[in-house]
MMTF fields as JSON, N, C-alpha, C and O atoms, coordinates in Angstrom:
{
  "mmtfVersion": "1.0.0",
  "mmtfProducer": "UNKNOWN",
  "numBonds": 355,
  "numAtoms": 356,
  "numGroups": 89,
  "numChains": 1,
  "numModels": 1,
  "chainsPerModel": [1],
  "groupsPerChain": [89],
  "chainIdList": ["A"],
  "bondAtomList": [4, 2, 8, 6, 12, 10, 16, 14, 20, 18, 24, 22, 28, 26, 32, 30, 36, 34, 40, 38, 44, 42, 48, 46, 52, 50, 56, 54, 60, 58, 64, 62, 68, 66, 72, 70, 76, 74, 80, 78, 84, 82, 88, 86, 92, 90, 96, 94, 100, 98, 104, 102, 108, 106, 112, 110, 116, 114, 120, 118, 124, 122, 128, 126, 132, 130, 136, 134, 140, 138, 144, 142, 148, 146, 152, 150, 156, 154, 160, 158, 164, 162, 168, 166, 172, 170, 176, 174, 180, 178, 184, 182, 188, 186, 192, 190, 196, 194, 200, 198, 204, 202, 208, 206, 212, 210, 216, 214, 220, 218, 224, 222, 228, 226, 232, 230, 236, 234, 240, 238, 244, 242, 248, 246, 252, 250, 256, 254, 260, 258, 264, 262, 268, 266, 272, 270, 276, 274, 280, 278, 284, 282, 288, 286, 292, 290, 296, 294, 300, 298, 304, 302, 308, 306, 312, 310, 316, 314, 320, 318, 324, 322, 328, 326, 332, 330, 336, 334, 340, 338, 344, 342, 348, 346, 352, 350],
  "bondOrderList": [1, 1, 1, 1, 1, 1, 1, 1, 1, 1, 1, 1, 1, 1, 1, 1, 1, 1, 1, 1, 1, 1, 1, 1, 1, 1, 1, 1, 1, 1, 1, 1, 1, 1, 1, 1, 1, 1, 1, 1, 1, 1, 1, 1, 1, 1, 1, 1, 1, 1, 1, 1, 1, 1, 1, 1, 1, 1, 1, 1, 1, 1, 1, 1, 1, 1, 1, 1, 1, 1, 1, 1, 1, 1, 1, 1, 1, 1, 1, 1, 1, 1, 1, 1, 1, 1, 1, 1],
  "groupList": [{"groupName": "MET", "atomNameList": ["N", "CA", "C", "O"], "elementList": ["N", "C", "C", "O"], "formalChargeList": [0, 0, 0, 0], "bondAtomList": [1, 0, 2, 1, 3, 2], "bondOrderList": [1, 1, 2], "singleLetterCode": "M", "chemCompType": "L-PEPTIDE LINKING"}, {"groupName": "ASP", "atomNameList": ["N", "CA", "C", "O"], "elementList": ["N", "C", "C", "O"], "formalChargeList": [0, 0, 0, 0], "bondAtomList": [1, 0, 2, 1, 3, 2], "bondOrderList": [1, 1, 2], "singleLetterCode": "D", "chemCompType": "L-PEPTIDE LINKING"}, {"groupName": "ALA", "atomNameList": ["N", "CA", "C", "O"], "elementList": ["N", "C", "C", "O"], "formalChargeList": [0, 0, 0, 0], "bondAtomList": [1, 0, 2, 1, 3, 2], "bondOrderList": [1, 1, 2], "singleLetterCode": "A", "chemCompType": "L-PEPTIDE LINKING"}, {"groupName": "GLU", "atomNameList": ["N", "CA", "C", "O"], "elementList": ["N", "C", "C", "O"], "formalChargeList": [0, 0, 0, 0], "bondAtomList": [1, 0, 2, 1, 3, 2], "bondOrderList": [1, 1, 2], "singleLetterCode": "E", "chemCompType": "L-PEPTIDE LINKING"}, {"groupName": "LEU", "atomNameList": ["N", "CA", "C", "O"], "elementList": ["N", "C", "C", "O"], "formalChargeList": [0, 0, 0, 0], "bondAtomList": [1, 0, 2, 1, 3, 2], "bondOrderList": [1, 1, 2], "singleLetterCode": "L", "chemCompType": "L-PEPTIDE LINKING"}, {"groupName": "ARG", "atomNameList": ["N", "CA", "C", "O"], "elementList": ["N", "C", "C", "O"], "formalChargeList": [0, 0, 0, 0], "bondAtomList": [1, 0, 2, 1, 3, 2], "bondOrderList": [1, 1, 2], "singleLetterCode": "R", "chemCompType": "L-PEPTIDE LINKING"}, {"groupName": "ILE", "atomNameList": ["N", "CA", "C", "O"], "elementList": ["N", "C", "C", "O"], "formalChargeList": [0, 0, 0, 0], "bondAtomList": [1, 0, 2, 1, 3, 2], "bondOrderList": [1, 1, 2], "singleLetterCode": "I", "chemCompType": "L-PEPTIDE LINKING"}, {"groupName": "VAL", "atomNameList": ["N", "CA", "C", "O"], "elementList": ["N", "C", "C", "O"], "formalChargeList": [0, 0, 0, 0], "bondAtomList": [1, 0, 2, 1, 3, 2], "bondOrderList": [1, 1, 2], "singleLetterCode": "V", "chemCompType": "L-PEPTIDE LINKING"}, {"groupName": "ASN", "atomNameList": ["N", "CA", "C", "O"], "elementList": ["N", "C", "C", "O"], "formalChargeList": [0, 0, 0, 0], "bondAtomList": [1, 0, 2, 1, 3, 2], "bondOrderList": [1, 1, 2], "singleLetterCode": "N", "chemCompType": "L-PEPTIDE LINKING"}, {"groupName": "LYS", "atomNameList": ["N", "CA", "C", "O"], "elementList": ["N", "C", "C", "O"], "formalChargeList": [0, 0, 0, 0], "bondAtomList": [1, 0, 2, 1, 3, 2], "bondOrderList": [1, 1, 2], "singleLetterCode": "K", "chemCompType": "L-PEPTIDE LINKING"}, {"groupName": "CYS", "atomNameList": ["N", "CA", "C", "O"], "elementList": ["N", "C", "C", "O"], "formalChargeList": [0, 0, 0, 0], "bondAtomList": [1, 0, 2, 1, 3, 2], "bondOrderList": [1, 1, 2], "singleLetterCode": "C", "chemCompType": "L-PEPTIDE LINKING"}, {"groupName": "GLY", "atomNameList": ["N", "CA", "C", "O"], "elementList": ["N", "C", "C", "O"], "formalChargeList": [0, 0, 0, 0], "bondAtomList": [1, 0, 2, 1, 3, 2], "bondOrderList": [1, 1, 2], "singleLetterCode": "G", "chemCompType": "PEPTIDE LINKING"}, {"groupName": "GLN", "atomNameList": ["N", "CA", "C", "O"], "elementList": ["N", "C", "C", "O"], "formalChargeList": [0, 0, 0, 0], "bondAtomList": [1, 0, 2, 1, 3, 2], "bondOrderList": [1, 1, 2], "singleLetterCode": "Q", "chemCompType": "L-PEPTIDE LINKING"}, {"groupName": "PHE", "atomNameList": ["N", "CA", "C", "O"], "elementList": ["N", "C", "C", "O"], "formalChargeList": [0, 0, 0, 0], "bondAtomList": [1, 0, 2, 1, 3, 2], "bondOrderList": [1, 1, 2], "singleLetterCode": "F", "chemCompType": "L-PEPTIDE LINKING"}, {"groupName": "HIS", "atomNameList": ["N", "CA", "C", "O"], "elementList": ["N", "C", "C", "O"], "formalChargeList": [0, 0, 0, 0], "bondAtomList": [1, 0, 2, 1, 3, 2], "bondOrderList": [1, 1, 2], "singleLetterCode": "H", "chemCompType": "L-PEPTIDE LINKING"}, {"groupName": "SER", "atomNameList": ["N", "CA", "C", "O"], "elementList": ["N", "C", "C", "O"], "formalChargeList": [0, 0, 0, 0], "bondAtomList": [1, 0, 2, 1, 3, 2], "bondOrderList": [1, 1, 2], "singleLetterCode": "S", "chemCompType": "L-PEPTIDE LINKING"}, {"groupName": "TYR", "atomNameList": ["N", "CA", "C", "O"], "elementList": ["N", "C", "C", "O"], "formalChargeList": [0, 0, 0, 0], "bondAtomList": [1, 0, 2, 1, 3, 2], "bondOrderList": [1, 1, 2], "singleLetterCode": "Y", "chemCompType": "L-PEPTIDE LINKING"}, {"groupName": "THR", "atomNameList": ["N", "CA", "C", "O"], "elementList": ["N", "C", "C", "O"], "formalChargeList": [0, 0, 0, 0], "bondAtomList": [1, 0, 2, 1, 3, 2], "bondOrderList": [1, 1, 2], "singleLetterCode": "T", "chemCompType": "L-PEPTIDE LINKING"}, {"groupName": "PRO", "atomNameList": ["N", "CA", "C", "O"], "elementList": ["N", "C", "C", "O"], "formalChargeList": [0, 0, 0, 0], "bondAtomList": [1, 0, 2, 1, 3, 2], "bondOrderList": [1, 1, 2], "singleLetterCode": "P", "chemCompType": "L-PEPTIDE LINKING"}],
  "groupTypeList": [0, 1, 2, 1, 3, 4, 2, 5, 6, 2, 2, 2, 7, 7, 2, 2, 6, 2, 1, 2, 8, 7, 5, 2, 9, 3, 10, 11, 6, 1, 4, 12, 13, 5, 1, 4, 7, 5, 14, 15, 5, 11, 0, 14, 1, 4, 4, 7, 1, 2, 0, 7, 0, 2, 8, 3, 15, 4, 5, 15, 12, 16, 4, 10, 11, 4, 15, 7, 17, 2, 12, 8, 2, 6, 3, 12, 4, 3, 17, 4, 2, 17, 6, 18, 1, 11, 9, 0, 12],
  "groupIdList": [1, 2, 3, 4, 5, 6, 7, 8, 9, 10, 11, 12, 13, 14, 15, 16, 17, 18, 19, 20, 21, 22, 23, 24, 25, 26, 27, 28, 29, 30, 31, 32, 33, 34, 35, 36, 37, 38, 39, 40, 41, 42, 43, 44, 45, 46, 47, 48, 49, 50, 51, 52, 53, 54, 55, 56, 57, 58, 59, 60, 61, 62, 63, 64, 65, 66, 67, 68, 69, 70, 71, 72, 73, 74, 75, 76, 77, 78, 79, 80, 81, 82, 83, 84, 85, 86, 87, 88, 89],
  "secStructList": [7, 7, 2, 2, 2, 2, 2, 2, 2, 2, 2, 2, 2, 2, 2, 2, 2, 2, 2, 2, 2, 2, 2, 2, 2, 2, 2, 7, 5, 1, 2, 2, 2, 2, 2, 2, 2, 2, 2, 2, 2, 2, 2, 2, 2, 2, 2, 2, 2, 2, 2, 2, 2, 1, 7, 4, 4, 4, 1, 7, 2, 2, 2, 2, 2, 2, 2, 2, 2, 2, 2, 2, 2, 2, 2, 2, 2, 2, 2, 2, 6, 6, 1, 7, 1, 5, 7, 7, 7],
  "xCoordList": [109.457, 108.206, 107.047, 106.527, 106.443, 105.283, 103.901, 103.973, 102.839, 101.448, 101.493, 101.189, 101.903, 102.023, 102.685, 102.078, 103.847, 104.699, 103.582, 103.234, 103.235, 102.303, 101.166, 100.678, 100.651, 99.356, 99.648, 98.777, 100.919, 101.344, 101.807, 101.698, 102.333, 102.312, 101.043, 100.838, 100.154, 98.939, 98.029, 97.116, 98.304, 97.719, 98.318, 97.728, 99.547, 100.366, 99.804, 99.587, 99.487, 99.131, 97.751, 97.517, 96.967, 95.756, 95.495, 94.79, 96.262, 96.664, 97.219, 96.745, 98.054, 98.844, 97.871, 97.754, 96.903, 95.946, 94.791, 94.186, 94.632, 93.434, 94.14, 93.465, 95.44, 96.051, 95.941, 95.448, 96.534, 96.505, 95.037, 94.813, 94.172, 92.546, 92.183, 91.615, 92.468, 91.989, 92.717, 92.209, 93.967, 94.755, 94.252, 94.336, 93.765, 93.23, 91.924, 91.747, 91.152, 89.739, 89.889, 89.064, 90.94, 91.097, 91.937, 91.623, 92.978, 94.037, 94.082, 94.528, 93.451, 93.672, 95.235, 95.899, 95.423, 96.491, 97.779, 97.819, 98.891, 99.883, 100.869, 100.614, 102.2, 103.358, 103.194, 103.542, 102.582, 102.408, 101.46, 101.761, 100.393, 99.54, 100.284, 99.998, 101.369, 102.012, 103.067, 103.337, 103.635, 104.4, 103.608, 104.117, 102.537, 101.603, 101.237, 100.963, 101.215, 100.854, 102.136, 102.12, 103.165, 104.33, 104.813, 105.449, 104.271, 104.553, 103.542, 103.843, 102.433, 101.221, 101.884, 101.826, 102.447, 103.212, 104.056, 103.966, 104.959, 106.123, 105.59, 106.087, 104.58, 104.21, 103.41, 103.477, 102.753, 102.345, 103.177, 102.931, 104.349, 105.401, 105.888, 105.95, 106.225, 106.799, 105.892, 106.346, 104.509, 103.521, 103.457, 103.231, 103.575, 103.868, 104.862, 104.657, 106.124, 107.352, 107.261, 107.78, 106.624, 106.406, 105.663, 105.994, 104.545, 103.651, 104.411, 104.122, 105.391, 105.939, 106.935, 107.092, 107.729, 108.484, 107.816, 108.381, 106.589, 105.809, 105.711, 105.811, 105.433, 104.953, 103.643, 103.004, 103.113, 101.94, 100.892, 99.941, 100.935, 99.773, 99.227, 98.045, 100.451, 100.322, 99.516, 98.877, 99.666, 99.302, 97.648, 97.095, 96.966, 95.399, 94.705, 95.268, 93.273, 92.958, 92.631, 92.767, 92.292, 92.146, 93.304, 93.079, 94.677, 95.784, 95.9, 96.337, 95.552, 95.657, 94.733, 95.052, 93.34, 92.388, 92.572, 92.165, 93.316, 93.624, 94.602, 94.551, 95.519, 96.893, 96.171, 96.393, 95.097, 94.549, 93.745, 93.66, 93.01, 92.194, 93.24, 93.036, 94.241, 95.096, 95.758, 95.828, 96.123, 96.701, 95.754, 96.203, 94.494, 93.636, 93.517, 93.491, 93.46, 93.192, 94.331, 94.203, 95.703, 96.949, 96.992, 97.469, 96.556, 96.669, 95.734, 96.068, 94.416, 93.462, 94.291, 94.167, 95.086, 95.824, 96.815, 96.912, 97.558, 98.504, 97.982, 98.603, 96.715, 96.413, 96.03, 96.231, 95.322, 94.987, 96.258, 96.159, 97.393, 98.598, 99.161, 100.17, 98.805, 99.288, 98.5, 98.94, 97.298, 96.79, 97.427, 97.916, 97.332, 98.155, 97.822, 96.803, 98.42, 98.21, 96.776, 96.349, 96.168, 94.98, 93.729, 93.856, 92.694, 91.596, 90.858, 90.528, 90.64, 89.792, 88.593, 88.328, 87.781, 86.354, 85.435, 84.21],
  "yCoordList": [-10.052, -10.056, -9.361, -9.479, -8.533, -7.825, -8.362, -9.104, -7.921, -8.023, -8.143, -9.193, -6.999, -7.042, -8.101, -8.638, -8.514, -9.601, -11.079, -11.753, -11.26, -12.341, -12.187, -13.249, -11.298, -11.172, -11.429, -11.84, -11.18, -11.427, -12.845, -13.207, -13.6, -15.073, -15.647, -16.68, -15.293, -15.836, -15.599, -16.369, -14.667, -14.367, -15.405, -15.979, -15.471, -16.285, -17.563, -18.197, -18.081, -19.572, -19.665, -20.499, -19.004, -18.758, -18.97, -19.829, -17.944, -17.802, -19.362, -19.936, -19.746, -21.209, -22.094, -22.668, -22.366, -23.273, -23.086, -24.003, -21.887, -21.449, -21.975, -22.812, -21.629, -21.922, -23.495, -23.983, -24.27, -25.627, -26.171, -27.096, -25.539, -26.142, -25.73, -26.539, -24.731, -24.307, -25.107, -25.392, -25.384, -26.22, -27.719, -28.398, -28.144, -29.664, -29.514, -30.241, -28.477, -28.447, -28.214, -28.729, -27.422, -27.051, -28.117, -28.595, -28.361, -29.104, -30.789, -31.713, -30.82, -32.106, -32.219, -31.291, -33.628, -33.939, -33.995, -35.0, -32.927, -33.038, -32.478, -32.109, -32.325, -31.764, -30.659, -30.578, -29.631, -28.275, -28.309, -27.554, -29.223, -29.294, -29.661, -29.156, -30.64, -31.128, -30.079, -30.058, -29.27, -28.33, -27.011, -26.537, -26.647, -25.868, -26.617, -25.909, -27.721, -28.561, -28.246, -27.632, -28.695, -28.401, -26.844, -26.537, -26.016, -24.681, -24.272, -23.506, -24.914, -24.721, -25.151, -24.636, -26.18, -26.687, -25.847, -25.422, -25.456, -24.76, -23.324, -22.91, -22.659, -21.447, -21.71, -20.922, -22.807, -23.211, -23.38, -22.854, -24.245, -24.21, -22.836, -22.59, -21.981, -20.821, -19.614, -18.611, -20.052, -19.223, -19.94, -19.179, -21.055, -21.748, -21.205, -20.83, -21.08, -20.677, -19.381, -18.996, -18.693, -17.201, -16.909, -15.963, -17.663, -17.743, -18.063, -17.513, -19.014, -19.528, -18.477, -18.284, -17.667, -16.455, -15.243, -14.465, -15.057, -13.835, -13.859, -14.774, -12.307, -12.363, -12.756, -12.924, -12.936, -13.467, -12.849, -13.489, -11.437, -10.537, -10.549, -10.283, -11.023, -11.029, -12.565, -12.628, -13.59, -14.959, -14.948, -15.368, -14.417, -14.03, -15.303, -16.249, -15.395, -16.787, -16.856, -17.955, -15.939, -15.924, -16.676, -17.676, -16.213, -16.72, -18.188, -18.984, -18.596, -20.154, -21.02, -22.165, -20.45, -21.02, -21.248, -22.267, -20.166, -20.332, -21.439, -22.297, -21.3, -22.532, -23.904, -24.755, -24.078, -25.351, -25.702, -26.885, -24.668, -24.716, -25.159, -26.132, -24.326, -24.423, -26.098, -26.827, -26.381, -27.591, -28.673, -29.655, -28.525, -29.622, -29.465, -30.485, -28.539, -28.404, -28.805, -29.652, -28.438, -28.971, -30.464, -31.119, -30.959, -32.526, -33.17, -34.268, -32.473, -33.056, -32.854, -33.717, -31.669, -31.54, -32.615, -33.234, -32.905, -34.031, -35.19, -35.878, -35.778, -36.807, -37.077, -38.123, -35.817, -35.637, -35.874, -36.471, -35.406, -35.379, -36.689, -36.812, -37.735, -39.148, -39.831, -40.866, -39.233, -40.313, -39.924, -38.831, -40.946, -40.61, -39.377, -38.779, -38.975, -37.869, -38.082, -39.192, -36.988, -36.967, -36.033, -35.266, -36.097, -35.137, -35.512, -36.681, -34.666, -35.189, -35.23, -34.455, -36.253, -36.575, -35.883, -35.974],
  "zCoordList": [235.65, 234.816, 235.04, 236.149, 234.065, 234.778, 233.927, 232.947, 234.409, 233.917, 232.581, 232.015, 231.919, 230.376, 229.714, 228.787, 230.023, 229.624, 229.682, 228.713, 230.99, 231.119, 230.396, 230.012, 230.121, 229.177, 227.741, 226.974, 227.362, 226.151, 225.646, 224.475, 226.655, 226.494, 226.765, 226.127, 227.502, 227.572, 226.263, 225.968, 225.644, 224.254, 223.187, 222.271, 223.541, 222.451, 222.438, 221.405, 223.947, 223.964, 223.42, 222.546, 223.793, 223.011, 221.519, 220.989, 220.93, 219.478, 218.899, 217.918, 219.549, 219.163, 218.984, 217.902, 220.188, 220.212, 219.115, 218.56, 218.942, 217.948, 216.618, 216.018, 216.003, 214.874, 214.597, 213.581, 215.771, 215.574, 215.255, 214.474, 215.897, 215.773, 214.197, 213.462, 213.86, 212.474, 211.258, 210.173, 211.688, 210.67, 210.627, 209.604, 211.724, 211.888, 210.773, 209.795, 211.161, 210.548, 209.168, 208.413, 208.638, 207.31, 206.479, 205.389, 207.172, 206.359, 206.758, 206.079, 208.107, 208.586, 209.686, 210.145, 209.829, 210.694, 209.608, 208.899, 209.419, 208.748, 209.492, 210.638, 208.924, 209.62, 210.359, 211.537, 209.618, 209.882, 211.439, 212.363, 211.524, 212.378, 213.567, 214.652, 213.416, 214.434, 214.922, 216.122, 214.125, 214.386, 215.325, 216.341, 214.856, 215.705, 217.043, 218.012, 217.155, 218.502, 219.321, 220.388, 218.757, 219.512, 220.045, 221.054, 218.991, 219.28, 220.61, 221.525, 220.459, 221.716, 223.209, 224.326, 222.742, 224.159, 224.553, 225.704, 223.797, 224.148, 224.845, 225.892, 224.174, 224.496, 225.991, 226.935, 225.994, 227.4, 228.535, 229.62, 228.263, 229.041, 229.651, 230.855, 228.617, 228.877, 229.736, 230.288, 229.655, 230.484, 231.765, 232.706, 232.052, 233.22, 233.925, 235.08, 233.31, 233.828, 234.274, 235.322, 233.526, 233.83, 234.892, 235.607, 235.171, 236.294, 237.729, 238.791, 237.557, 238.801, 239.111, 240.316, 238.212, 238.354, 238.83, 239.599, 238.379, 238.889, 240.32, 241.138, 240.447, 242.237, 242.355, 241.316, 243.434, 243.628, 243.122, 242.671, 243.132, 242.457, 241.501, 241.28, 240.467, 239.128, 238.614, 237.563, 239.438, 239.382, 239.561, 240.578, 238.444, 238.989, 238.825, 238.274, 239.362, 239.097, 237.429, 236.892, 236.777, 235.361, 234.776, 234.093, 235.024, 234.54, 234.949, 234.118, 236.13, 236.399, 235.806, 235.484, 235.596, 234.735, 233.512, 232.954, 232.853, 231.495, 231.29, 230.409, 232.243, 232.017, 231.992, 231.131, 233.233, 232.954, 231.93, 231.6, 231.255, 230.136, 228.8, 228.074, 228.689, 227.928, 227.942, 226.954, 229.099, 229.055, 228.565, 227.974, 228.788, 228.511, 227.021, 226.333, 226.585, 224.853, 224.385, 223.501, 224.712, 224.244, 224.317, 223.39, 225.283, 225.533, 224.435, 223.99, 223.898, 223.126, 221.543, 220.673, 221.34, 220.14, 220.057, 218.998, 221.049, 220.969, 220.729, 219.918, 221.328, 220.733, 219.42, 218.803, 218.934, 217.409, 216.504, 215.432, 216.954, 216.288, 216.371, 215.677, 217.029, 216.98, 215.8, 215.3, 215.34, 214.239, 212.845, 212.56, 212.1, 210.711, 209.93, 210.275, 209.078, 208.187, 207.46, 207.145, 207.263, 206.649, 207.068, 208.023, 206.448, 206.616, 207.967, 208.167, 208.753, 210.24, 209.502, 208.583, 209.961, 209.54, 210.61, 210.523]
}
């Protein structure tokens, strides 16, 4: 695992969370939103696994902070995903 690969995974996590947020605001809570939330969780899990496998010099404070922030955002999205389909208020 190199720094470029970690950066690509981190960018994919951020993009997946952003996509889920946009979908919730524009279309409400629906099947596609829930799929985006699952994708966000999967990408975050991949990031965490990659950080564990990476050597210590690649596990920067930035990536560790990003992982925690992403975890919190995904937990909020997962909570939203439990409400019935419909527009967000």
